[in-house]
N, C-alpha and C positions, 0 to 999 in steps of 0.2 A: 306516227304523225308526220305529214309532209309539210315542211316549212316553206314559206315564200322565199323566192330567190334572194331577196334583199337581206334575209336572215342568215344566209349560209356562213358568211364570215363570222358573224357574232356567235353562231352555233359552234363553229370549230374552236373559236377562242374560249368559249364557255366550257366545252368538253375538255379542252387542254388544261384549263385551270382545275376543273373537277378531278381529272385523273391525277394531277400533280398533288392534290390534297391527300390522296390515299396514302402514298408513300410506302416505304418498305416496312417490314415488321419491326416492332419496337424492342429494343434491348433494355433491360432493366437498369443497366449501368450507364446508359446514355444520359446526357444532360439536355433538358428541354428548355431551359431558361424560364424565368418567372412568367406566370400567367397574367399578362397585362398589368403587372405591378401589384396584383392582389397579394396580401400577406398570406403566408401558408398557415392554415388552421387545420391540424390533423383531425380533431374531433369532427369538424364539419365535413371534411373530405371522407372520413370513415363512414359517417352517417349516409352520405350520398352514394358511396360505393355499395353500401349495404342495400340501398333502395334499387340501384341498378342491377345488382345480383338477384334481387327478388324478382325482377322482371325477366332476367335471362338465367333461370335456375339451372339450365343445362350447360352453362359455361360459354365462354367466347374467347377469342384471341385477345391477348393483352394489347396488341397493336391497334385494336379497335376501341379501347377504352377512352383515349383522349377525344375521339370523334363523338362517341356516345355522350360523354360528360359535357362536351361543348354544346351538343344539341339540346340536352335536357336542362342545363343550368346557365347557358349563355356565358360561360366562363371557361377559360383554359384550365386544364388539369395541371396543378403545380408539378414541376419536374421532381421535387422532393418526394411527392406521393408515389410516383412510379418506382423510385428507389426503395421506398418503405413497404411496398406491397408484400414482399416476402416475409417481413417481420409482423405483419398484421394477421397472424394465424387465427385470431378470433373473428376476423371479418371474412377472409378469403383464403383460398389455397392457390398457389402459383405452381404449375407443373410444366415440364418440358414434354413435348410430344415425342413418342418413340420413333426413332429413325428419321427425325426431321432436323432441320437446322437448329443449332443451339439457341439462336436468337428468337425462335418462334415459340411463344409461351401461351399456355392456356390459363384462364382465370375462372374460378367458379366458387360458390359459397362454401364457407368453412364447415357448415353443417352437413354438406354432402361429401362425407369421407368415403368415397367409393373409388372404383377404378377410373382411370382417365376417361372422361366423357368425350363423345364425338361432337364437336361444335356444330350448331345448326348452320346450314348454308346461308341463312338469312343474315348472318353476321360476318360473312366473308369479307376480308379486308380489302379486296380489290374489286373494281368495277370496270367492266368493259366499256370503252368509249362508245361502242356501237349501241350499248343498252341505255346509255344516259339520255336525258332529255333536257332541253333548255328550261322547260317548265316542269318542275317536279310534280308528280301526281300526288293528290291528297284526297281524303274522303270529303264528301259534301258536308259543309259546315254551315249551320244556320246561326248567324251571329246574334239573332234575337232569341235564341232558345234560352229559357229561364229555368232556374232551378226551382223547383217546387213551386223561376223568372223565375225564382222568383221569376232579372232581367232584369224592359225595357226594357218601360225602357227598362229587362228585363227581365234584364232581363231576366218561371218562373221561376218564386222566388224563394224556399231556402232563406234562412235567416242571415247568412253571412256571405262574404265574397267568395265566389266560386274558385276553387283551386284550378290553376291552368292544367293540371294533370287529371282533374276529375270532371271538368265541365267542358263540353264541346263548344260552348259559347265563348270560351276564353282560350282555346287551344290555337296554336299556330297552324296554318294550313299545311305546312310542310313538316313541322317537327314539334316536339313538346316545347311549350313556352318557357321563357326564362323564369327562374325563381331565385333571384339574386339574394345571396346571403349577406348578412351584415358584415361589414369589414372593420377591422381594428388594426392598429399599428403593430400589435404583437399578440401572440396567443398565450393565454395563461391556463394552466390546468385547473380542474375543479378543486375547490378547497378540500382539505382532508376530511372535514366534517360531512361532506356530501357523500351519501351512500352510493354504492355501485349500481344499485337497482332499486326500484320502487317496491314497497311492501305489497303483498297480494291484495290487502284491503284497500289501500290507497289506489292501486292500479284499477281495481274494479270500479271504484267510485268515479275516477276520471273517465273510464270507458263509458259509464252511464251518462255523464255530462256530454261527452263527444257524440254519443249515440243520438242525443236530442238535437244536435246541430250537425246534421250530416253534411251541410255545405260549408262547414268550417267554424272555428271559434277563435276569437282574438286571444292571444296569450295574456294580455294585460287584464282581460276580463275574468280570467280564471280564478284568482284569489277571492274576489267578492262573490262570484257565482258559487264557488265551492263553500264558502262560509254561510251564505244565505240558504243553501240547499241542505248542507249536512251539519250546520251549527258548530263547526270546528274550523280552525284556521288551516289553510293549505301550507304545508312546510315550505319555508322560504327557499330551500335549495332546489325546488322543482323549477321555479322560474329562472334561477341562476344557471341551471344546467338542463336546458330543454332536451338535450340528447337522451336523458333518462326516459323520455316519452316516446322514443323512436320506434319501440316495438308495438305501441298501440296507436300511433298516429304519425302522419307525415307533417313535417314542419316546413313552412314556407315563409320567406322574409321579403315582403313587398317593399319595405323601406330599409334600404341598405345601411342607414346610419343608426338605426335603433333596433338592437337585437330583441328587445321585449315587445316590439310591434310585429310579432310573428303571428301567423295564422296556423292553427292546428287542425288538421283534417284526419278524421277517424279512418284507420286502415280497414279495408274490406276483408283483410286476411287474418284478422284477429280470430283466434280459435273459437271462442265462445260464439262470436257472430257467425262463423262458418257453420257451426253446429245448428244454430237457430235457422240460418238460411237453408240448410239441408232439410231441416224439419219442415220449414215452410214450403220448400220446393216439393218435398215428398207429398205434403198435404195437397198442394196445388195440383200436382200431377194426378193424384187420385180423383180430385174434383173434375179436372179436365178430361180424364179418361171416362168418367161417368157421363159427362156432357156429350162427349164425342160418340159414345155408345148409343145414347138416346137419340142423338142427331142422325146417326146412320140408320137406326130403326125407323125413325119418324119420316125420313126423307126417301124411303124406299130405294136405298142404295145410290141415290143422287147426292152429290156433295155441293153444298152452297158455301162460297168463301166467307170467311169471318170479316165482319165490318171493322175497318181500321179507323181509329180516331184521327181526325184531321191534324195536319202538322202545325197549322197556325195556332197561335196562343189564344186568340179570340175568335173562334168559328161562330158563324151564325147558326142558330138552331130554331126549329119550330117545335114549341112545347105542345104535346098532345094531351096528356092528362097526368094526374098524380093522386093516388090514394094514400101515398106515403112519401115523405120527402126523401127517403132513402132509395126510392125506386120511381123516379120521375121518368115518364116515357117521352122521348123527343126524337126528332129527325134532324140530321145535319143538312144545311143548305149550301149548295154550290156544286161545282164541277165534280163528277165522280160520286155525287150523292143525290140530291133532289133532281138535278139535271139528268143524271143517268136514269133515275127512277121514272121521270116523265117520259123519257125516250123509250124505256122498256114498256111502259103501259100503253104508249101509242102503238108500239109494235104488237103488243098483245091484242089491242082492240082490232087492229088490222088483220092479224092472224086468225082470230076466232070469228071475225066477221065474214071473211072470205071463204075459209075452209069449212064447208057445211059438215064434214065428217067429224070436226072437232066440237061441234055445237051440241052433240048428244050428251046428256048427263051421265056421270059415272055410274056404272052398274053396281059397284060395291065400294063402300067407304069404310075407313077404319080410323080410330083415334091416332093422332100424330101424323097423319098423311098430309103431304103438301099438295095443294090443288089450286086450280084457277076458279074464281067465283065471279058470276055475273052480278054486278051491283044492281041496286033497286032501279037506277035510272036506265037499266038495260043497255047502256052504251059503254060503261066502264067495265073492264075485266081486271080484277085484282088478284094478287097472290095471297093465299091464306093457308093456315094450318088447322086441320080438324082437331077440336078439343074434346067434343063429345058427340056420340052418334045416338039419335033417338029413332022413333018409328019411321016418321016421314020427314024429319028435320035433322039438321046438324048444327052444332055450335062451332063457329070458326073464329080464329084469331087472324086478323089481317096483319101479316108480318112486316109490311112496309108502312102501315098507318097506325099501328099500336092500339087498336081497340077490338073488342069481340062483338059477335052478333049471332043470333039464331036465325037460320035461313032454311028455305025449302031445299030438299035434296036435288030438285030439278035445276037449281042454279049452280050446282057443283060440277065442274068440268075437269078433265085430266090436264095437268100442267105439262106442257112440252119441255123437254130437257134443255132447250136453249134459254129458257127463262129461269134456269137455276144458276146462271153465271153471276148475277148481281147479288151482293150480300143483302141480307134483310136490313131494311133501312130504319125500322123502328128499333130504338135501343134505349138503354136505361142510364141514368146518372144519379148521383147523390148530391144533395145540396149541402155545402160546407157550413158548419156552425149550427145546423138545425137537427143534428143527430139525436139530442136528448128530447126533442119536441117533434119528432118525425110524424106522429099521428095526432097531434093536438088539433082539435076542430077549428080553432081560431087561425092557426097557422095554415091549415089546408084551405080554409075559406078565403084567406087573404091571397094565397098563391093562385087559387082558381080565378079570382077576380083580376089579378095583375098579370098573370103569365099564361094561363091556358089559352091555346089557340093563337098565340102571338109569336112573332119572330123576334128573338132576343139574341144578345151576344153572351157567349159562355166563356168565362175564364177557367181554363182547365188547370186545377192545382195539382192533381194527381192522376196519372194515366193508369188505367187498369181495366179489368173486365167491366166494372161499374165506376167510371171516372168520377172524381170529386170536383165539383164545379161551383162557381159563383155566377149567377145570372144577372144581366144588366138590361134594362129597357132604355134604349138610346133614342127613342122616338120623340122625346120631349126636349125642352130647352136644357134641362139639367138631367144627367143620367141618373136613373133610379136603380139602386142596388136591391134586387128582389129578395135576396137572402136576409139582408138587414131589415127590410120592410116586414118580412114575416116574423122576425124576432120581436120587432116593436109592436106587433099586434097583440102580444101577450101582456103589454103594460096595463096596469090597473089605473084607469083615468081618475079614480077618486083619490089617488095618492099624488096627483100633480099639484103644482102650486096654484092656488085659486087666484083668478084674475077677472075682475069686472070693471067696466068703465065707471069712472067717478068714485071708485072705492079706494080707501086709504089703507096702507099696511105699515106696521111698525116693526122695529127690530130687523130691518132689512140689511143684508150684507152685500156690498158691491165686491164681487170676487175677481173681476177682470175688466180692464179698460183697453179696448183695441185702438190702434192708431188711426182707424177710420171714423172714430167718434162713437161707436157702439159700446155698450157696457153690458156685463152679465151680472145678474143679481140672484141671491138666494133669499127666498121668503120662508118664514116659519110655516111648516105644514106637517101633516101626518107622514107624508112620504119622506121628508127630510129626517124626521125623528127615526123612522124605521130604517132608513139608509145608514145613519150613523151607528145604530145598534148592530146591524149586520156587518158593517165594515170593522167594527171593534171585535166582533166574534172572529172574523177572518184574520185579523191581526193576531189574536191569541192562538188561533188554529195553526197559522204558519210558524209560530214560535215553537210549537210542539211537534211539528212534522219534520222528519229527516228523509226527504225523498226528492227525486228529480222529476217526478211525473207532472208537476205543475209548470215546468218550463214550456214556453210557447215555441213549438218546433215548426209550425206551419202557419205563419201569419197571412192574412188576406184582408182586403178592404172590407170594412163593415164588421169585422170581428170584434166582439166585446171581451175585454180581459182586464187585468189589473196592472197598475204601475204606481211608483212612489210619487207622491205629491206632498211636499213639506214634511217628509219623513214618515208618511203613513200611506198604506195601500189605498188607492182610489180607483174608481171605475174609469175606464178609457175605451174609446172606439178607435180602431185603426182607420185612418183616413187616406193614407197614401203609402206606397212602397217605393223605396229608392234602391234599386239593385237588391242585393241579398243581405245587406247589413243594417242599413238605416231606414227608419220608417217614421211617418208622421202620425201622431195620435192626438185625440181631443179628450181632455178631462171633462166628461159630459156633465158633471155636477158642479163645476166651477167655470166652465166656458173657456178654459185655457188650452192652447195648442202647444205641442212640443214635438221635437225631433229626438228620437232615442235610438239606441241600439237594441236589437231584438232580445238580447240576454237580460234586459231590464224588465221585461214583461213576465207576467205569470197568468196561468189559466185560473179561472174562477173555480174554486173547489166545488164538485158536484153537490155537496151538502148544502151550499148556499146559492147555487146557480138559479133555481127557479124563483127564489125570493128576490134576488137582485134584479132579475130580468123583469119582474112585475112592477118595479119602481121606475116611473118615468124620469128622465133627466131633470135634476133639480136646479139647473142654471137657466134663468129666464133671460132671453135676449131683449135688450131695451135700447131706446135712444131717448135723448133729452128733448122734450117737446118745446115748441115756441122759440127755437133758436133760428135766427135768420140763415145761418150757414147750414148747408146740407151735409148729410152723412157722406163721407168719402173725400171731403175737402178741408179737413181740419189741419191746422198747422201743427208742427211738432211742439211748439210752446204751449198751445192750447191743450193738447193731449197730456203733456207733462203736468200742467197745472191741475187738470182734472184728476190725474192719478194721485198726485200728492194730497188732494183734498179728500178723496172718497175711499181709497184703499186702506186696508188694515184697521177698519173700524166696523162694528156691527150694529150701531145704533141709529142708522138712517131710517127716515120715514119716506114713504113713496105714495104718490097718488097717480092712478092710471088715467091718462087723458084719452088714449085711443089704442085699440087692439087691431093690428094689421095682420090678418090671417095669411094673406098672400106672401108677405115677406117674413112671416113668423117672427114678428118684432112687435114690442109694446112701447108706445110713446108715454113717457112718465115725467112727473115733476119730482125732484129730490129735495128733501128738507133735512136740516140738521136737528130740528126739534119736532114737536108734535103739532105745530100750528099749521094745519092743512088749509085753513081758510084764507090765508094771506099769501097770494102768489108772489108778492114782492120779496118774501123771505125765502124763496126757493133758490136752489143752486143754479137752476136754469136762468133766473133773473140776474143773478150775480155775473154769470158768464156773458150774458147778452149786453150788460152795461159796461163790461170791462173792455180793455184795448185788445183783447186776444183775437177778436174777429174783425176789427176795424181795418187792419192792413194785412191783407193776405199775400204771402210770397207768391212769386210767379212759378209755382210748382204745382203740378196736378198729381194728387195722390190717387192711385187707382183704387176704387172702392171695393172691387171684388177680390182684391189681393192685398189686404192690409199688411203693412210691415209689422212685425211683432218684436217686442223687446222684453227683457226681464233681468232681474238680478240674481237669478238662479237660487231659489229657495230649496231646491231638491237635495235630498241626502245622497241620491245616486248621481250618476254622471249624465242625467237627463239634460239635453241641450235645451235650456229654457227659452221659451218663446218670448218675443218682445211684446206680447199682448198686454202685459201689465207690469208695473213695478213690483208687484207682489211676487213676481216670479213666474209669470206666464211662460211656460216652455214654448219654444218657438217652432213654427212650422218650417221644416227644412227639407231638402231634397238632395239625394245623390243621384247619379244617373238614374233618374226616376223610373220606376216601373210604370209604363205608360198607362194612362186611363184608357179603357176600351175605345173611347171616342176619339182619342188622339191618334195621329199618324205615328206608327211605331218607329222609333229611332234606333240607330245602330248601337252597338255595344260601347260602353263608356267605361274606361278603367283607369287606374292610376295610383301613384304613390307619391309621398312627399319626403323631403329630407331637410335637415337643418342647414342653415347657411351661416357664414361668418360675417356677412355684411351687416352694418349697423342698422337697427330698426328705424323705420321712418315714423314721423309724427302722423298719427291717423288723420288728423284734421287737414293735413296738407299733402295729399297724394300726388300733387302735380309735380313734385320733385322727381328728378331722374332716378328711376328704380333700376337696380341691377337685374338684367334680363336673364332668363334661364339659359343654359348652354344650348348650342345648336344641336338639332336632331342629327344623330349619326346616320349616314346613308351608305349603302354598299357601293363598291366601285362601279364605274360605268360598265355595262355588259352583264352585271350580276342581277340575280333575282331577289325580290323581297316580297313577303306576304303582306297584303294591304287590305284595308276596308275603305270603300268609297262612300264617304259621308254625304257629299253633295256633288251632283253632276248637272251642269247647265247644258254643255254641249262638248264635243271632242276637243275644243280649244280651251275649255276651262272646267276643271273638276277638282275636288279636294280629296286627298288620300290621307289615311291614318295608318301608320305602321302597326301591323297586327301584334308584334311582339310586346308593345308597351300599352296595349289597351287595358290590360289588367291593372297596370299602375294608375291609369287615368280613373278607373272606377274607385280605387282607394282614395286618390286625391280628392275627388269630388265629394266623397263621403266625409272626409275630414273638413272640407270647406263648409259643408252644411252644418256639421256639429260646431264649428268655430263661429261662423258668421251669424248663426241664429241665436247666439247667446245674448248679444247686446245690439243696441241700435245706435249708430253713429249720428252725430248732428250733421246737418247739411254742410257740404264744403263745395268749393269751386271746382267744377269738372272742366278739364282741359282737353282739347283735341290732341290726337296722336299720343295719348298716354294710356298705359294699361291699368286696368282695374279688375275687381271682381264684381260681377253683375248677377242679380237674381232674375232668371228667365224661366218662366213656367215651373216654379218651385225648385229649380236647380240653380246652383251657383256655378257660373262659368268664368273663365279667364277671358277678358275681352280687351279689344283695342277701340278707343273712342274715335269714330270717324267724323262725327259732327255733333254740335250742340245746338238744339233748336230753341226758339224763343218761348215755346209753350211748356218748357220744362222737360221735354223728351230728349233723349240722346240716341243717336245712331251708333250702334256698336257692331264689331266684327268678332265672332267667337273664334278665338285663336286655336282651339282644339278641334273644332268641328267645321269651320269654314262657312258658317252661316251669318247673315246680316239680320239684325233685329233692331226694333225700336223699344226702348225701355224708359221708365221714369228715372230721372236723376236721383230720386230717393232710393232707388234700388241698387245704387253703386256703392262699393266699399273699396278701401285701400287693399291692394293685393299684397298681403304680408309676405315676408321673405321665405317662410317655409313653403309657400305655395308657388314659389318661383324657382324651384329646383328641377322639376321635371320639364324637359324641353316641350315647347308647344307642339302639339301632336298633329295639327292640320297643315298639310303641305299642298300648295297649289300645283297643278300639273296640266299638261296637255298631251293628247294622244300622238304617239309617234307612228310613222308608217303611212300617214295621210297628209295631204297638203292642207294647210290651214286656210280657212275660208270663212265667209259669212254663212254659217250653217242654217239651213232651213228649219222651220219648226218641226217638220216631219222627221228630218234627220236627228234633231235634238231629242225628240221623244223616243226614237228607236235606241239612241245611245243611252239615255237615262234608264230605259227599261232593262238594258243588258248589264248596267254597271252600278246604278245607284243603290246604296245600302246592301251591297254584296261583298263577300270576301273574294278577292281575286289574287292572282300572282302578277306582279309588275316587273318587267325587265327594264332596268334603267338605261336610257339611251343618251341623255345629256342632262347637265345640271346648270341652271342659270343662277349664280349667286347674287346676293344683294346685301345691303348694309343691315337691314332689319330681317329677322328670321321669317316674318310673315310675308315678306316680299319675294322670298326664294321661289323658284319655279322649276319643275322637272319636266322632262320629256320622256315618256315611258310607253312601252308596249304593254298592253293588258291582255291577260289570258284567263278565261274561266275554266278551271280544271275540275269542276264539280261533276262533270259528265263522265260516266263510266267508259263510254266508247272512245271519245276523243276530246282533245282540248279545243276550246273555241277562242280564236284570236279576234279580239274586238276590232282591230284595224281592218281585218278582212271583211267584216260585216259592213263597216262604214265605207269601204272602198266602193260598195254598190252605189253610193251617192256621189261618186267622183264626177260623173257626167251631168249631174243636175245643174241647172242654170243658176249659178250663184257666183259671186265674185270671190276670187282668191285674195287672201291678204298678202 
């Protein structure tokens, strides 16, 4: 790579610093000094060295160990550990190389008791300055890639936070991300009662649980999950000594102050898993071999490339047909797919139209042969494969359009070899959640009506030969989940709650009161009786089952499963995913929303699945009729009064005034007795005559996003929603997995830590809060891996350090689970103070920039650099535990160009190259300020995702240097 002239000095200085970092070989007797003041914890260091040796099983120089350790764990290797290496014979073997200097030592795993290995050249401890680069190369990384996204926002999604070592979405562009271990003032050995190893039975059960959560499992969730699954308690010594799990999982500590807030990631090198993988690989290889053999035969020695699944998480697709939801035929829309197909078919039309010699029908045809077919319109020429040969006709399958047809042999032409280059465009997918009902007539009829022949968005949950997807129709005001709609088609309408205008119903239970004035009611019905019977059977069934097969390992929007509500299993539907750990659910039979962790969910046992699916939701959405105030503008006092009146009693009576099919809502009058003829005795009349609605506060409550509150009636750790005082679990969000309709946002990650500052009074957030520490930056001239969350123009954009994104994900998950449990009373919001704000289902750390008279507040997202308008009812006090991670958004301007009033064209070009992308930034200057959000950097940006060369952004923007605009 050739650097601009102005970079020469910086380049030389950088290379000089890098070459100095390598240093001479390490002597075991040398003293290195403490690692940034961290206490020496032998067990932790041993565990990490074991992980390093697993990666470098052929051995490496001891002199290289501090560098590798620092890159992997973002901590310096304690000097005591270097001295202790020779005594850790159960971890490693230290040997001197023959004929070399006595200070040059080799390190390799203790299990490899063989002759001295020759270390790989890739771990050579010296680097030639000529080979170094100011911007280190790294593989292309898509920050929006989700585990199973999950994501989002991702990013999919995998039920738990992605390990930085296992998920590309959280890896540092240049090196493995940090995985800070908890720190303590001193190290204490395991208690004598703790065994040296896990029993085989216990290890097997823990492996089963970890296998269900391939994206990681929180250690604090392990005891309850273990007891729920196997009906026995997890031995207490397991959590006290997590190193016992090191041979079956990798342990990561995103919160350095709390050792039990560790995340366990299943090792891919567990022997049993390897054997299973080998069997799967062997089976897959045989299948692949058969497919390739058939392909070679059918294509007459011409090879057609395999169709690759688009990289984006929500590709557009054209649905062709489905005779089975496990084999839906579709085509991908976009560059390289439908666009390439249209171009090829245009070329085929021109080729076969001009070349008369190619218009003659094929003289001989055979089954499996790839041919060109003249369509009925006589103008289109399509690729097809012969399925069956008849006397004067053939049955062909159009490989790019996904349907079959019987045609005359006169329409079959030889396919020229240049039309073999494009992969077959018609491909198959499987609809998630519909596997048990893949051939149900009602499901297929619904799918035909809603999806066939339409362009939809496909959320890819699992990539493979037949990808697992969820389809969305985004052509309407509200996105429609096609998979969920197909499941709902199986509901028995006769089991729904009966509703007729002017009809009265007794023994009504109000199960939830939302903060926007809507209520959810349960009416006596056949469906409710049947539902309670089945749920009781499921309760008994789970008490007798000792298995992990009912854990939910692949959540997705619209999925129906089970969760605990008031101590019992209840039906829920997943409504939103926030990263890989937290999700929103709706208890469909009580109308309560909640935010929970994935391990709290269970699959519906197959024995009861069909019966449960047939019962419509038993919660009826209602609003109180004849109230002057509209839904969405209720005061908090009015909502609280209504909750205290109607919840926790089942003897209400209800009269239906109106059924609004468009809003799926029923207008009703509520009565405490059975006197339906006297409207003055209704609860509606009492509220209308009270002072609750006579003086409305100057606050606008957003009707489509009601705040939810609750007192947490759940036996599990469900984050209860504020929908009702009965314990409505609350709707919450972590870096949310974005809805298909939303603009996908960048990775969000994080962790929190405890603080010693005194807690503030929740009702008075205006007091001066202790701010998080300043974000650490590299010295001027050094590089840092960044993600650009916002880009306006070269003079203003916002960076996020890549190394701490993972911590931000964890932090936002904790904020969701914390803030969605309760609802604070309104307080005075002050300008230039920091708060927590709920923005699009996520809780963000924000700075208030202005308070408007209509109850809205202008806020600045301190971790993402975005400006938003929110209702003041969506603000909360930013508690001390969420003020430990430095604010992650840093304002910056591009170095190497003169600052000016950039044109719109230049700004668009800049945004297209940097916004929502992982880049490498070389720090040129730092402009400090009193407040952390006012700091500004001047950086060079480089895109190192290209294989051939690095792209310097300031070189691109230099093309606009001569445009007619004013320099600043």
